[in-house]
mmCIF file of the N, C-alpha and C atoms, coordinates in Angstrom:
data_MODEL
# 
_entry.id   MODEL 
# 
loop_
_atom_site.group_PDB 
_atom_site.id 
_atom_site.type_symbol 
_atom_site.label_atom_id 
_atom_site.label_alt_id 
_atom_site.label_comp_id 
_atom_site.label_asym_id 
_atom_site.label_entity_id 
_atom_site.label_seq_id 
_atom_site.pdbx_PDB_ins_code 
_atom_site.Cartn_x 
_atom_site.Cartn_y 
_atom_site.Cartn_z 
_atom_site.occupancy 
_atom_site.B_iso_or_equiv 
_atom_site.pdbx_formal_charge 
_atom_site.auth_seq_id 
_atom_site.auth_comp_id 
_atom_site.auth_asym_id 
_atom_site.auth_atom_id 
_atom_site.pdbx_PDB_model_num 
ATOM 1   N N  . MET A 1 1  ? -29.151 -58.949 -6.904 1.00 0.00 ? 1  MET A N  1 
ATOM 2   C CA . MET A 1 1  ? -29.287 -57.683 -6.200 1.00 0.00 ? 1  MET A CA 1 
ATOM 3   C C  . MET A 1 1  ? -28.324 -57.669 -5.008 1.00 0.00 ? 1  MET A C  1 
ATOM 4   N N  . PRO A 1 2  ? -27.523 -56.604 -4.861 1.00 0.00 ? 2  PRO A N  1 
ATOM 5   C CA . PRO A 1 2  ? -26.559 -56.531 -3.757 1.00 0.00 ? 2  PRO A CA 1 
ATOM 6   C C  . PRO A 1 2  ? -27.244 -56.480 -2.393 1.00 0.00 ? 2  PRO A C  1 
ATOM 7   N N  . MET A 1 3  ? -26.492 -56.868 -1.376 1.00 0.00 ? 3  MET A N  1 
ATOM 8   C CA . MET A 1 3  ? -26.981 -56.810 0.000  1.00 0.00 ? 3  MET A CA 1 
ATOM 9   C C  . MET A 1 3  ? -26.685 -55.428 0.583  1.00 0.00 ? 3  MET A C  1 
ATOM 10  N N  . SER A 1 4  ? -27.540 -54.981 1.471  1.00 0.00 ? 4  SER A N  1 
ATOM 11  C CA . SER A 1 4  ? -27.286 -53.718 2.166  1.00 0.00 ? 4  SER A CA 1 
ATOM 12  C C  . SER A 1 4  ? -26.427 -53.992 3.403  1.00 0.00 ? 4  SER A C  1 
ATOM 13  N N  . ALA A 1 5  ? -25.761 -52.946 3.886  1.00 0.00 ? 5  ALA A N  1 
ATOM 14  C CA . ALA A 1 5  ? -24.963 -53.060 5.104  1.00 0.00 ? 5  ALA A CA 1 
ATOM 15  C C  . ALA A 1 5  ? -25.842 -53.496 6.269  1.00 0.00 ? 5  ALA A C  1 
ATOM 16  N N  . GLY A 1 6  ? -27.056 -52.979 6.323  1.00 0.00 ? 6  GLY A N  1 
ATOM 17  C CA . GLY A 1 6  ? -27.986 -53.343 7.390  1.00 0.00 ? 6  GLY A CA 1 
ATOM 18  C C  . GLY A 1 6  ? -28.356 -54.813 7.367  1.00 0.00 ? 6  GLY A C  1 
ATOM 19  N N  . GLU A 1 7  ? -28.535 -55.351 6.176  1.00 0.00 ? 7  GLU A N  1 
ATOM 20  C CA . GLU A 1 7  ? -28.879 -56.771 6.043  1.00 0.00 ? 7  GLU A CA 1 
ATOM 21  C C  . GLU A 1 7  ? -27.706 -57.647 6.479  1.00 0.00 ? 7  GLU A C  1 
ATOM 22  N N  . ILE A 1 8  ? -26.494 -57.268 6.107  1.00 0.00 ? 8  ILE A N  1 
ATOM 23  C CA . ILE A 1 8  ? -25.303 -58.019 6.520  1.00 0.00 ? 8  ILE A CA 1 
ATOM 24  C C  . ILE A 1 8  ? -25.197 -58.002 8.043  1.00 0.00 ? 8  ILE A C  1 
ATOM 25  N N  . GLU A 1 9  ? -25.333 -56.825 8.626  1.00 0.00 ? 9  GLU A N  1 
ATOM 26  C CA . GLU A 1 9  ? -25.245 -56.680 10.081 1.00 0.00 ? 9  GLU A CA 1 
ATOM 27  C C  . GLU A 1 9  ? -26.314 -57.520 10.773 1.00 0.00 ? 9  GLU A C  1 
ATOM 28  N N  . GLN A 1 10 ? -27.521 -57.483 10.274 1.00 0.00 ? 10 GLN A N  1 
ATOM 29  C CA . GLN A 1 10 ? -28.621 -58.231 10.878 1.00 0.00 ? 10 GLN A CA 1 
ATOM 30  C C  . GLN A 1 10 ? -28.352 -59.738 10.848 1.00 0.00 ? 10 GLN A C  1 
ATOM 31  N N  . MET A 1 11 ? -27.841 -60.239 9.736  1.00 0.00 ? 11 MET A N  1 
ATOM 32  C CA . MET A 1 11 ? -27.562 -61.669 9.626  1.00 0.00 ? 11 MET A CA 1 
ATOM 33  C C  . MET A 1 11 ? -26.458 -62.095 10.590 1.00 0.00 ? 11 MET A C  1 
ATOM 34  N N  . ILE A 1 12 ? -25.431 -61.256 10.724 1.00 0.00 ? 12 ILE A N  1 
ATOM 35  C CA . ILE A 1 12 ? -24.339 -61.572 11.645 1.00 0.00 ? 12 ILE A CA 1 
ATOM 36  C C  . ILE A 1 12 ? -24.841 -61.529 13.082 1.00 0.00 ? 12 ILE A C  1 
ATOM 37  N N  . ARG A 1 13 ? -25.608 -60.502 13.438 1.00 0.00 ? 13 ARG A N  1 
ATOM 38  C CA . ARG A 1 13 ? -26.147 -60.394 14.799 1.00 0.00 ? 13 ARG A CA 1 
ATOM 39  C C  . ARG A 1 13 ? -27.113 -61.530 15.127 1.00 0.00 ? 13 ARG A C  1 
ATOM 40  N N  . SER A 1 14 ? -27.803 -62.005 14.130 1.00 0.00 ? 14 SER A N  1 
ATOM 41  C CA . SER A 1 14 ? -28.727 -63.116 14.331 1.00 0.00 ? 14 SER A CA 1 
ATOM 42  C C  . SER A 1 14 ? -27.966 -64.386 14.715 1.00 0.00 ? 14 SER A C  1 
ATOM 43  N N  . ALA A 1 15 ? -26.826 -64.610 14.069 1.00 0.00 ? 15 ALA A N  1 
ATOM 44  C CA . ALA A 1 15 ? -26.019 -65.803 14.338 1.00 0.00 ? 15 ALA A CA 1 
ATOM 45  C C  . ALA A 1 15 ? -25.119 -65.630 15.563 1.00 0.00 ? 15 ALA A C  1 
ATOM 46  N N  . LEU A 1 16 ? -24.700 -64.396 15.820 1.00 0.00 ? 16 LEU A N  1 
ATOM 47  C CA . LEU A 1 16 ? -23.799 -64.087 16.934 1.00 0.00 ? 16 LEU A CA 1 
ATOM 48  C C  . LEU A 1 16 ? -24.422 -62.963 17.759 1.00 0.00 ? 16 LEU A C  1 
ATOM 49  N N  . PRO A 1 17 ? -25.415 -63.280 18.586 1.00 0.00 ? 17 PRO A N  1 
ATOM 50  C CA . PRO A 1 17 ? -26.206 -62.239 19.271 1.00 0.00 ? 17 PRO A CA 1 
ATOM 51  C C  . PRO A 1 17 ? -25.405 -61.268 20.139 1.00 0.00 ? 17 PRO A C  1 
ATOM 52  N N  . ASP A 1 18 ? -24.260 -61.706 20.657 1.00 0.00 ? 18 ASP A N  1 
ATOM 53  C CA . ASP A 1 18 ? -23.468 -60.824 21.521 1.00 0.00 ? 18 ASP A CA 1 
ATOM 54  C C  . ASP A 1 18 ? -22.518 -59.929 20.729 1.00 0.00 ? 18 ASP A C  1 
ATOM 55  N N  . ALA A 1 19 ? -22.489 -60.081 19.426 1.00 0.00 ? 19 ALA A N  1 
ATOM 56  C CA . ALA A 1 19 ? -21.480 -59.424 18.599 1.00 0.00 ? 19 ALA A CA 1 
ATOM 57  C C  . ALA A 1 19 ? -21.634 -57.910 18.544 1.00 0.00 ? 19 ALA A C  1 
ATOM 58  N N  . ASP A 1 20 ? -20.479 -57.261 18.580 1.00 0.00 ? 20 ASP A N  1 
ATOM 59  C CA . ASP A 1 20 ? -20.386 -55.841 18.271 1.00 0.00 ? 20 ASP A CA 1 
ATOM 60  C C  . ASP A 1 20 ? -19.998 -55.814 16.792 1.00 0.00 ? 20 ASP A C  1 
ATOM 61  N N  . VAL A 1 21 ? -20.874 -55.311 15.937 1.00 0.00 ? 21 VAL A N  1 
ATOM 62  C CA . VAL A 1 21 ? -20.687 -55.384 14.484 1.00 0.00 ? 21 VAL A CA 1 
ATOM 63  C C  . VAL A 1 21 ? -20.661 -53.977 13.899 1.00 0.00 ? 21 VAL A C  1 
ATOM 64  N N  . ARG A 1 22 ? -19.652 -53.724 13.064 1.00 0.00 ? 22 ARG A N  1 
ATOM 65  C CA . ARG A 1 22 ? -19.577 -52.464 12.327 1.00 0.00 ? 22 ARG A CA 1 
ATOM 66  C C  . ARG A 1 22 ? -19.318 -52.819 10.864 1.00 0.00 ? 22 ARG A C  1 
ATOM 67  N N  . ILE A 1 23 ? -20.181 -52.337 9.983  1.00 0.00 ? 23 ILE A N  1 
ATOM 68  C CA . ILE A 1 23 ? -20.072 -52.615 8.556  1.00 0.00 ? 23 ILE A CA 1 
ATOM 69  C C  . ILE A 1 23 ? -19.752 -51.313 7.822  1.00 0.00 ? 23 ILE A C  1 
ATOM 70  N N  . GLU A 1 24 ? -18.767 -51.362 6.921  1.00 0.00 ? 24 GLU A N  1 
ATOM 71  C CA . GLU A 1 24 ? -18.392 -50.215 6.091  1.00 0.00 ? 24 GLU A CA 1 
ATOM 72  C C  . GLU A 1 24 ? -18.610 -50.562 4.627  1.00 0.00 ? 24 GLU A C  1 
ATOM 73  N N  . ASP A 1 25 ? -19.241 -49.683 3.881  1.00 0.00 ? 25 ASP A N  1 
ATOM 74  C CA . ASP A 1 25 ? -19.359 -49.833 2.425  1.00 0.00 ? 25 ASP A CA 1 
ATOM 75  C C  . ASP A 1 25 ? -18.100 -49.191 1.840  1.00 0.00 ? 25 ASP A C  1 
ATOM 76  N N  . LEU A 1 26 ? -17.192 -50.008 1.350  1.00 0.00 ? 26 LEU A N  1 
ATOM 77  C CA . LEU A 1 26 ? -15.870 -49.525 0.952  1.00 0.00 ? 26 LEU A CA 1 
ATOM 78  C C  . LEU A 1 26 ? -15.869 -48.669 -0.300 1.00 0.00 ? 26 LEU A C  1 
ATOM 79  N N  . ARG A 1 27 ? -16.789 -48.926 -1.224 1.00 0.00 ? 27 ARG A N  1 
ATOM 80  C CA . ARG A 1 27 ? -16.795 -48.191 -2.492 1.00 0.00 ? 27 ARG A CA 1 
ATOM 81  C C  . ARG A 1 27 ? -18.068 -47.402 -2.737 1.00 0.00 ? 27 ARG A C  1 
ATOM 82  N N  . GLY A 1 28 ? -19.025 -47.536 -1.847 1.00 0.00 ? 28 GLY A N  1 
ATOM 83  C CA . GLY A 1 28 ? -20.296 -46.853 -2.046 1.00 0.00 ? 28 GLY A CA 1 
ATOM 84  C C  . GLY A 1 28 ? -21.167 -47.521 -3.095 1.00 0.00 ? 28 GLY A C  1 
ATOM 85  N N  . ASP A 1 29 ? -20.800 -48.762 -3.463 1.00 0.00 ? 29 ASP A N  1 
ATOM 86  C CA . ASP A 1 29 ? -21.545 -49.459 -4.513 1.00 0.00 ? 29 ASP A CA 1 
ATOM 87  C C  . ASP A 1 29 ? -22.444 -50.579 -3.987 1.00 0.00 ? 29 ASP A C  1 
ATOM 88  N N  . GLY A 1 30 ? -22.470 -50.772 -2.666 1.00 0.00 ? 30 GLY A N  1 
ATOM 89  C CA . GLY A 1 30 ? -23.294 -51.829 -2.093 1.00 0.00 ? 30 GLY A CA 1 
ATOM 90  C C  . GLY A 1 30 ? -22.796 -53.222 -2.441 1.00 0.00 ? 30 GLY A C  1 
ATOM 91  N N  . ASP A 1 31 ? -21.547 -53.337 -2.843 1.00 0.00 ? 31 ASP A N  1 
ATOM 92  C CA . ASP A 1 31 ? -21.014 -54.624 -3.287 1.00 0.00 ? 31 ASP A CA 1 
ATOM 93  C C  . ASP A 1 31 ? -19.676 -54.974 -2.638 1.00 0.00 ? 31 ASP A C  1 
ATOM 94  N N  . HIS A 1 32 ? -19.016 -54.005 -2.018 1.00 0.00 ? 32 HIS A N  1 
ATOM 95  C CA . HIS A 1 32 ? -17.711 -54.214 -1.395 1.00 0.00 ? 32 HIS A CA 1 
ATOM 96  C C  . HIS A 1 32 ? -17.765 -53.656 0.025  1.00 0.00 ? 32 HIS A C  1 
ATOM 97  N N  . TYR A 1 33 ? -17.700 -54.552 0.996  1.00 0.00 ? 33 TYR A N  1 
ATOM 98  C CA . TYR A 1 33 ? -17.845 -54.165 2.396  1.00 0.00 ? 33 TYR A CA 1 
ATOM 99  C C  . TYR A 1 33 ? -16.656 -54.616 3.226  1.00 0.00 ? 33 TYR A C  1 
ATOM 100 N N  . ALA A 1 34 ? -16.496 -53.958 4.371  1.00 0.00 ? 34 ALA A N  1 
ATOM 101 C CA . ALA A 1 34 ? -15.585 -54.400 5.424  1.00 0.00 ? 34 ALA A CA 1 
ATOM 102 C C  . ALA A 1 34 ? -16.443 -54.593 6.669  1.00 0.00 ? 34 ALA A C  1 
ATOM 103 N N  . ALA A 1 35 ? -16.193 -55.671 7.385  1.00 0.00 ? 35 ALA A N  1 
ATOM 104 C CA . ALA A 1 35 ? -16.919 -55.938 8.624  1.00 0.00 ? 35 ALA A CA 1 
ATOM 105 C C  . ALA A 1 35 ? -15.915 -56.072 9.759  1.00 0.00 ? 35 ALA A C  1 
ATOM 106 N N  . HIS A 1 36 ? -16.178 -55.359 10.842 1.00 0.00 ? 36 HIS A N  1 
ATOM 107 C CA . HIS A 1 36 ? -15.373 -55.427 12.060 1.00 0.00 ? 36 HIS A CA 1 
ATOM 108 C C  . HIS A 1 36 ? -16.298 -56.041 13.109 1.00 0.00 ? 36 HIS A C  1 
ATOM 109 N N  . ILE A 1 37 ? -15.934 -57.222 13.599 1.00 0.00 ? 37 ILE A N  1 
ATOM 110 C CA . ILE A 1 37 ? -16.835 -57.973 14.476 1.00 0.00 ? 37 ILE A CA 1 
ATOM 111 C C  . ILE A 1 37 ? -16.076 -58.429 15.711 1.00 0.00 ? 37 ILE A C  1 
ATOM 112 N N  . VAL A 1 38 ? -16.646 -58.142 16.881 1.00 0.00 ? 38 VAL A N  1 
ATOM 113 C CA . VAL A 1 38 ? -16.096 -58.603 18.154 1.00 0.00 ? 38 VAL A CA 1 
ATOM 114 C C  . VAL A 1 38 ? -17.171 -59.467 18.792 1.00 0.00 ? 38 VAL A C  1 
ATOM 115 N N  . SER A 1 39 ? -16.802 -60.722 19.112 1.00 0.00 ? 39 SER A N  1 
ATOM 116 C CA . SER A 1 39 ? -17.767 -61.641 19.712 1.00 0.00 ? 39 SER A CA 1 
ATOM 117 C C  . SER A 1 39 ? -17.053 -62.646 20.601 1.00 0.00 ? 39 SER A C  1 
ATOM 118 N N  . GLU A 1 40 ? -17.671 -62.979 21.698 1.00 0.00 ? 40 GLU A N  1 
ATOM 119 C CA . GLU A 1 40 ? -17.151 -64.009 22.589 1.00 0.00 ? 40 GLU A CA 1 
ATOM 120 C C  . GLU A 1 40 ? -17.085 -65.357 21.869 1.00 0.00 ? 40 GLU A C  1 
ATOM 121 N N  . ALA A 1 41 ? -17.917 -65.561 20.864 1.00 0.00 ? 41 ALA A N  1 
ATOM 122 C CA . ALA A 1 41 ? -17.920 -66.818 20.104 1.00 0.00 ? 41 ALA A CA 1 
ATOM 123 C C  . ALA A 1 41 ? -16.582 -67.062 19.404 1.00 0.00 ? 41 ALA A C  1 
ATOM 124 N N  . PHE A 1 42 ? -15.773 -66.023 19.237 1.00 0.00 ? 42 PHE A N  1 
ATOM 125 C CA . PHE A 1 42 ? -14.490 -66.155 18.563 1.00 0.00 ? 42 PHE A CA 1 
ATOM 126 C C  . PHE A 1 42 ? -13.366 -66.598 19.506 1.00 0.00 ? 42 PHE A C  1 
ATOM 127 N N  . ARG A 1 43 ? -13.602 -66.515 20.808 1.00 0.00 ? 43 ARG A N  1 
ATOM 128 C CA . ARG A 1 43 ? -12.544 -66.815 21.775 1.00 0.00 ? 43 ARG A CA 1 
ATOM 129 C C  . ARG A 1 43 ? -12.022 -68.233 21.589 1.00 0.00 ? 43 ARG A C  1 
ATOM 130 N N  . GLY A 1 44 ? -10.691 -68.336 21.484 1.00 0.00 ? 44 GLY A N  1 
ATOM 131 C CA . GLY A 1 44 ? -10.036 -69.629 21.370 1.00 0.00 ? 44 GLY A CA 1 
ATOM 132 C C  . GLY A 1 44 ? -10.064 -70.232 19.977 1.00 0.00 ? 44 GLY A C  1 
ATOM 133 N N  . LYS A 1 45 ? -10.696 -69.544 19.039 1.00 0.00 ? 45 LYS A N  1 
ATOM 134 C CA . LYS A 1 45 ? -10.783 -70.050 17.662 1.00 0.00 ? 45 LYS A CA 1 
ATOM 135 C C  . LYS A 1 45 ? -9.726  -69.374 16.786 1.00 0.00 ? 45 LYS A C  1 
ATOM 136 N N  . SER A 1 46 ? -9.249  -70.117 15.807 1.00 0.00 ? 46 SER A N  1 
ATOM 137 C CA . SER A 1 46 ? -8.308  -69.540 14.845 1.00 0.00 ? 46 SER A CA 1 
ATOM 138 C C  . SER A 1 46 ? -9.027  -68.472 14.017 1.00 0.00 ? 46 SER A C  1 
ATOM 139 N N  . ARG A 1 47 ? -8.260  -67.645 13.348 1.00 0.00 ? 47 ARG A N  1 
ATOM 140 C CA . ARG A 1 47 ? -8.835  -66.614 12.486 1.00 0.00 ? 47 ARG A CA 1 
ATOM 141 C C  . ARG A 1 47 ? -9.711  -67.255 11.404 1.00 0.00 ? 47 ARG A C  1 
ATOM 142 N N  . VAL A 1 48 ? -9.245  -68.379 10.850 1.00 0.00 ? 48 VAL A N  1 
ATOM 143 C CA . VAL A 1 48 ? -10.023 -69.087 9.826  1.00 0.00 ? 48 VAL A CA 1 
ATOM 144 C C  . VAL A 1 48 ? -11.362 -69.552 10.402 1.00 0.00 ? 48 VAL A C  1 
ATOM 145 N N  . ALA A 1 49 ? -11.350 -70.113 11.590 1.00 0.00 ? 49 ALA A N  1 
ATOM 146 C CA . ALA A 1 49 ? -12.593 -70.583 12.224 1.00 0.00 ? 49 ALA A CA 1 
ATOM 147 C C  . ALA A 1 49 ? -13.527 -69.408 12.524 1.00 0.00 ? 49 ALA A C  1 
ATOM 148 N N  . GLN A 1 50 ? -12.966 -68.278 12.932 1.00 0.00 ? 50 GLN A N  1 
ATOM 149 C CA . GLN A 1 50 ? -13.783 -67.088 13.185 1.00 0.00 ? 50 GLN A CA 1 
ATOM 150 C C  . GLN A 1 50 ? -14.470 -66.644 11.900 1.00 0.00 ? 50 GLN A C  1 
ATOM 151 N N  . HIS A 1 51 ? -13.725 -66.598 10.815 1.00 0.00 ? 51 HIS A N  1 
ATOM 152 C CA . HIS A 1 51 ? -14.284 -66.170 9.533  1.00 0.00 ? 51 HIS A CA 1 
ATOM 153 C C  . HIS A 1 51 ? -15.328 -67.165 9.034  1.00 0.00 ? 51 HIS A C  1 
ATOM 154 N N  . GLN A 1 52 ? -15.110 -68.443 9.287  1.00 0.00 ? 52 GLN A N  1 
ATOM 155 C CA . GLN A 1 52 ? -16.099 -69.445 8.892  1.00 0.00 ? 52 GLN A CA 1 
ATOM 156 C C  . GLN A 1 52 ? -17.418 -69.231 9.617  1.00 0.00 ? 52 GLN A C  1 
ATOM 157 N N  . LEU A 1 53 ? -17.372 -68.810 10.890 1.00 0.00 ? 53 LEU A N  1 
ATOM 158 C CA . LEU A 1 53 ? -18.602 -68.501 11.628 1.00 0.00 ? 53 LEU A CA 1 
ATOM 159 C C  . LEU A 1 53 ? -19.366 -67.357 10.951 1.00 0.00 ? 53 LEU A C  1 
ATOM 160 N N  . VAL A 1 54 ? -18.619 -66.348 10.508 1.00 0.00 ? 54 VAL A N  1 
ATOM 161 C CA . VAL A 1 54 ? -19.263 -65.207 9.846  1.00 0.00 ? 54 VAL A CA 1 
ATOM 162 C C  . VAL A 1 54 ? -19.851 -65.646 8.500  1.00 0.00 ? 54 VAL A C  1 
ATOM 163 N N  . TYR A 1 55 ? -19.090 -66.397 7.724  1.00 0.00 ? 55 TYR A N  1 
ATOM 164 C CA . TYR A 1 55 ? -19.597 -66.872 6.429  1.00 0.00 ? 55 TYR A CA 1 
ATOM 165 C C  . TYR A 1 55 ? -20.840 -67.729 6.610  1.00 0.00 ? 55 TYR A C  1 
ATOM 166 N N  . ALA A 1 56 ? -20.860 -68.570 7.652  1.00 0.00 ? 56 ALA A N  1 
ATOM 167 C CA . ALA A 1 56 ? -22.043 -69.390 7.927  1.00 0.00 ? 56 ALA A CA 1 
ATOM 168 C C  . ALA A 1 56 ? -23.243 -68.504 8.245  1.00 0.00 ? 56 ALA A C  1 
ATOM 169 N N  . ALA A 1 57 ? -23.001 -67.391 8.955  1.00 0.00 ? 57 ALA A N  1 
ATOM 170 C CA . ALA A 1 57 ? -24.081 -66.462 9.298  1.00 0.00 ? 57 ALA A CA 1 
ATOM 171 C C  . ALA A 1 57 ? -24.687 -65.837 8.039  1.00 0.00 ? 57 ALA A C  1 
ATOM 172 N N  . LEU A 1 58 ? -23.891 -65.725 6.987  1.00 0.00 ? 58 LEU A N  1 
ATOM 173 C CA . LEU A 1 58 ? -24.355 -65.104 5.742  1.00 0.00 ? 58 LEU A CA 1 
ATOM 174 C C  . LEU A 1 58 ? -25.082 -66.095 4.831  1.00 0.00 ? 58 LEU A C  1 
ATOM 175 N N  . GLN A 1 59 ? -25.208 -67.319 5.269  1.00 0.00 ? 59 GLN A N  1 
ATOM 176 C CA . GLN A 1 59 ? -26.060 -68.330 4.629  1.00 0.00 ? 59 GLN A CA 1 
ATOM 177 C C  . GLN A 1 59 ? -25.845 -68.465 3.120  1.00 0.00 ? 59 GLN A C  1 
ATOM 178 N N  . GLY A 1 60 ? -24.588 -68.573 2.707  1.00 0.00 ? 60 GLY A N  1 
ATOM 179 C CA . GLY A 1 60 ? -24.297 -68.832 1.307  1.00 0.00 ? 60 GLY A CA 1 
ATOM 180 C C  . GLY A 1 60 ? -24.390 -67.635 0.379  1.00 0.00 ? 60 GLY A C  1 
ATOM 181 N N  . ARG A 1 61 ? -24.516 -66.442 0.921  1.00 0.00 ? 61 ARG A N  1 
ATOM 182 C CA . ARG A 1 61 ? -24.654 -65.257 0.057  1.00 0.00 ? 61 ARG A CA 1 
ATOM 183 C C  . ARG A 1 61 ? -23.324 -64.691 -0.413 1.00 0.00 ? 61 ARG A C  1 
ATOM 184 N N  . MET A 1 62 ? -22.213 -65.135 0.208  1.00 0.00 ? 62 MET A N  1 
ATOM 185 C CA . MET A 1 62 ? -20.896 -64.707 -0.264 1.00 0.00 ? 62 MET A CA 1 
ATOM 186 C C  . MET A 1 62 ? -20.700 -65.206 -1.683 1.00 0.00 ? 62 MET A C  1 
ATOM 187 N N  . GLY A 1 63 ? -20.264 -64.310 -2.551 1.00 0.00 ? 63 GLY A N  1 
ATOM 188 C CA . GLY A 1 63 ? -20.019 -64.684 -3.934 1.00 0.00 ? 63 GLY A CA 1 
ATOM 189 C C  . GLY A 1 63 ? -21.244 -64.590 -4.822 1.00 0.00 ? 63 GLY A C  1 
ATOM 190 N N  . THR A 1 64 ? -22.393 -64.344 -4.225 1.00 0.00 ? 64 THR A N  1 
ATOM 191 C CA . THR A 1 64 ? -23.611 -64.145 -5.022 1.00 0.00 ? 64 THR A CA 1 
ATOM 192 C C  . THR A 1 64 ? -24.090 -62.723 -4.795 1.00 0.00 ? 64 THR A C  1 
ATOM 193 N N  . GLU A 1 65 ? -24.979 -62.520 -3.830 1.00 0.00 ? 65 GLU A N  1 
ATOM 194 C CA . GLU A 1 65 ? -25.453 -61.152 -3.540 1.00 0.00 ? 65 GLU A CA 1 
ATOM 195 C C  . GLU A 1 65 ? -24.373 -60.278 -2.915 1.00 0.00 ? 65 GLU A C  1 
ATOM 196 N N  . LEU A 1 66 ? -23.422 -60.917 -2.246 1.00 0.00 ? 66 LEU A N  1 
ATOM 197 C CA . LEU A 1 66 ? -22.339 -60.193 -1.583 1.00 0.00 ? 66 LEU A CA 1 
ATOM 198 C C  . LEU A 1 66 ? -21.035 -60.544 -2.288 1.00 0.00 ? 66 LEU A C  1 
ATOM 199 N N  . HIS A 1 67 ? -20.498 -59.582 -3.013 1.00 0.00 ? 67 HIS A N  1 
ATOM 200 C CA . HIS A 1 67 ? -19.323 -59.841 -3.847 1.00 0.00 ? 67 HIS A CA 1 
ATOM 201 C C  . HIS A 1 67 ? -18.033 -59.887 -3.025 1.00 0.00 ? 67 HIS A C  1 
ATOM 202 N N  . ALA A 1 68 ? -17.809 -58.897 -2.151 1.00 0.00 ? 68 ALA A N  1 
ATOM 203 C CA . ALA A 1 68 ? -16.551 -58.811 -1.412 1.00 0.00 ? 68 ALA A CA 1 
ATOM 204 C C  . ALA A 1 68 ? -16.805 -58.374 0.011  1.00 0.00 ? 68 ALA A C  1 
ATOM 205 N N  . LEU A 1 69 ? -16.232 -59.088 0.957  1.00 0.00 ? 69 LEU A N  1 
ATOM 206 C CA . LEU A 1 69 ? -16.356 -58.740 2.369  1.00 0.00 ? 69 LEU A CA 1 
ATOM 207 C C  . LEU A 1 69 ? -15.015 -58.956 3.050  1.00 0.00 ? 69 LEU A C  1 
ATOM 208 N N  . SER A 1 70 ? -14.379 -57.872 3.457  1.00 0.00 ? 70 SER A N  1 
ATOM 209 C CA . SER A 1 70 ? -13.140 -57.930 4.211  1.00 0.00 ? 70 SER A CA 1 
ATOM 210 C C  . SER A 1 70 ? -13.515 -58.084 5.675  1.00 0.00 ? 70 SER A C  1 
ATOM 211 N N  . LEU A 1 71 ? -12.932 -59.082 6.351  1.00 0.00 ? 71 LEU A N  1 
ATOM 212 C CA . LEU A 1 71 ? -13.295 -59.355 7.746  1.00 0.00 ? 71 LEU A CA 1 
ATOM 213 C C  . LEU A 1 71 ? -12.164 -59.044 8.706  1.00 0.00 ? 71 LEU A C  1 
ATOM 214 N N  . GLN A 1 72 ? -12.516 -58.403 9.806  1.00 0.00 ? 72 GLN A N  1 
ATOM 215 C CA . GLN A 1 72 ? -11.649 -58.250 10.963 1.00 0.00 ? 72 GLN A CA 1 
ATOM 216 C C  . GLN A 1 72 ? -12.452 -58.765 12.136 1.00 0.00 ? 72 GLN A C  1 
ATOM 217 N N  . THR A 1 73 ? -12.000 -59.870 12.710 1.00 0.00 ? 73 THR A N  1 
ATOM 218 C CA . THR A 1 73 ? -12.736 -60.512 13.797 1.00 0.00 ? 73 THR A CA 1 
ATOM 219 C C  . THR A 1 73 ? -11.823 -60.686 15.004 1.00 0.00 ? 73 THR A C  1 
ATOM 220 N N  . LYS A 1 74 ? -12.433 -60.636 16.186 1.00 0.00 ? 74 LYS A N  1 
ATOM 221 C CA . LYS A 1 74 ? -11.677 -60.892 17.418 1.00 0.00 ? 74 LYS A CA 1 
ATOM 222 C C  . LYS A 1 74 ? -12.638 -61.132 18.568 1.00 0.00 ? 74 LYS A C  1 
ATOM 223 N N  . ALA A 1 75 ? -12.114 -61.736 19.615 1.00 0.00 ? 75 ALA A N  1 
ATOM 224 C CA . ALA A 1 75 ? -12.865 -61.894 20.863 1.00 0.00 ? 75 ALA A CA 1 
ATOM 225 C C  . ALA A 1 75 ? -12.704 -60.601 21.663 1.00 0.00 ? 75 ALA A C  1 
ATOM 226 N N  . PRO A 1 76 ? -13.633 -60.336 22.571 1.00 0.00 ? 76 PRO A N  1 
ATOM 227 C CA . PRO A 1 76 ? -13.506 -59.122 23.398 1.00 0.00 ? 76 PRO A CA 1 
ATOM 228 C C  . PRO A 1 76 ? -12.229 -59.159 24.235 1.00 0.00 ? 76 PRO A C  1 
ATOM 229 N N  . ASP A 1 77 ? -11.698 -57.976 24.525 1.00 0.00 ? 77 ASP A N  1 
ATOM 230 C CA . ASP A 1 77 ? -10.479 -57.880 25.368 1.00 0.00 ? 77 ASP A CA 1 
ATOM 231 C C  . ASP A 1 77 ? -10.790 -58.236 26.795 1.00 0.00 ? 77 ASP A C  1 
# 
C-alpha cells in the first residue's frame, strides 16, 4: 500500500523536528513524490549525507511502500 504525503511528512518531522517540509505528489498516484526539506540538521553535511538522514527517517520504506521520492534538501539561509 502506498504512503500518503502526510505520512511521509510526519516521519520526516519526527526525525528532524525543526524541518520545514513540503511534499508534492508528482503524478497524483500516491507513489511518486518530491520532498523539499530545510533543516539545521543538514548544515555542514554533503548532499548525500543530507539525503541519508531523510532516508533514515523513512525507516526502510523507500523502495517498498514509497516507490519514488525526489529530494531537495538544504540548511536554512
